[in-house]
C-alpha positions, 0 to 999 in steps of 0.5 A, a space after each residue: 499499499 502507501 509505504 509498502 514497495 513490492 518486488 517481483 523476481 519470480 513474481 512472488 510478492 514480498 513487502 519492504 518498508 520504504 524509507 526516506 524520500 520515497 516513503 514520504 512520497 508514498 504517503 503523499 500518494 497514498 492521501 491523494 484523494 483527500 484534496 486538503 490533506 493532499 495539498 498539506 502533505 505535498 508541501 511538507 514533502 517538497 520543504 523537507 526535500 528542500 532542506 535535505 537538499 541544503 544539507 552540507 556533506 558533512 551532515 550527510 550522515 544525518 540525512 537518512 535518519 532525518 528523513 526516516 524520522 519525518 517519514 515515520 511522523 507523517 505516517 502517525 499524522 495520517 493514522 491519527 487523522 484517519 482515526 479522528 475522522 478527518 479522512 472518513 473515506 478511505 483512500 485508494 492504494 498506490 503501490 510502487 512495484 519494481 518488476 524484474 525483466 528477464 529480457 533486459 535483466 534489470 529491475 523496472 519500476 511501476 505504479 499501480 493504482 487500486 480502486 477504493 474497495 479493492 479489499 472489501 470484496 476478495 471474490 471481485 476481479 478487476 479489469 486493468 488499464 495500462 497507461 504509458 507515459 510519453 518521451 522524458 518522463 517516467 513511471 510516475 509522471 501520470 500521477 505527478 505531472 499529468 492527473 494527480 487525481 488518477 487514483 479517483 478515476 480508477 475508483 470511478 471507473 472500477 478499474 486497476 491502473 498500472 503505470 510502468 517505465 518505458 524509459 525512452 524506449 518507444 516500447 519497441 523490442 529495439 533491433 540495434 540495442 538489445 539492452 531495450 525490450 520494452 515490448 516484451 517487458 510490457 505485453 509479457 513480463 509486466 501483464 504476468 506479474 500484475 496478474 500474479 499479484 492482484 485480482 485481475 481479469 486474467 484475459 484481453 477481455 479485461 485488459 486495456 492499453 493507452 498513453 500520451 505521445 511516445 506512449 500513445 505510440 507504444 499502446 497502439 503498437 502494443 495492442 496491435 502486435 498483441 491483440 491476445 493480450 489487450 482487447 482494447 487501446 487507445 492513443 493520446 497525441 501519439 507519434 503514430 508515425 515517426 518517419 516525418 521526425 528522423 532527429 527527434 526523441 532519440 528514436 535513431 538510438 533505437 532503430 538506427 539512423 533514419 538515412 541508414 535504416 529506412 526499412 526498420 523505421 517503416 516496420 516500426 511506426 505504427 501507421 504501417 501496422 494496420 494490416 494487423 487490425 483489419 476486420 476479420 471479414 470485411 463484408 462491406 467489400 464482399 459483393 457488388 450492390 446496386 445501391 450504396 450501403 453504409 459501412 458496417 464499422 461494428 466491432 467484430 468478436 475478437 477485434 480490438 476497440 480503438 480510440 484515438 485522440 488528438 489536439 488541433 494545435 499539436 505537432 502529431 495532429 496531421 500523422 493521427 489525421 492520416 492514421 484515421 483516414 487509413 483506418 477509415 479506407 481499411 473499414 477499421 473500427 475506431 472511434 477518433 476524437 479531435 479537440 482544440 489543444 496542444 501536446 501539453 499535460 492538460 490536454 491529456 489530463 481531460 483526454 484520459 477521462 474519455 479513454 477511460 469511459 471508452 475502456 469501461 464500456 469496453 469491459 462492460 460489453 465483455 461481461 455482458 457477452 459472458 453473461 449471455 454466453 453462460 445463460 445461453 444466447 436465445 
């Protein structure tokens, strides 16, 4: 929970008390639902961090003890406030989970946000939404920078939210850097670990993935290539075609220079992966018709549910528009959202609500199908 950190080697759960700044930040995240207490704890956290940063080298031996003491004090204050009724509604749990990646031979940090009431019903299983961050961000950027009220969002939509660290990988298994295998990490290693630690819906029917910028590209890339793992996906301001930007965002470190490796760049851009998600049976083109008929964009069983969102002032707007038009031409079912806005956290703070609603509807539709299948369709 708030002060616990879980380490997954072979995905066994082991709890370790946090210390220093980590536990102060965990305390801050744990109480995020209570707005007044949230602001007060963050002010205290930042003040302590500033003070500790000014300690001289000769006083460094006192730093750890000081931070541990303050962390313990904050924990006591929160407990007392809970008993006194200052926090009458139970806060959501925010876990920092370190998962060992065999493919990269290292630990990777992630945030896991549990909805309120998760512990109240041990028999209930929850769908999971994976939120990917953008370039030059990290696993906790969604909570720190984009949407601090994310725990409330998890409760509102009845989902577990997982925010993995993707470094600057663009969520590929890099063909030129064997140390960067974030496609394997997110789609296989992390999903397996989350399913083993939490009460999740352990199938594509209960998993969705989305993200912003680099993470928007990554979410579509992973879902298009692993539709057996994810049932729904989305992109917010995603870099869905990387080729117009050969010198940006360290992409060349993952794929090599564009001038020397144009084929790799073609193969690793989302817009060229649409052949993977065309309808299984495109009845719209099977036979000729004397009269024009509306295109059937209904989602076929087993097909990905897709939502794409981009602001009109975003430098990725044009490539998102092109992706949308190519999907229309291929009769790929999707929702396309265009709103005024740029490539900003303010835009993504609103966009993620649309995506969560889209995913909740997908999860509900899968539950209804399960009920009908269990009862026998009329």
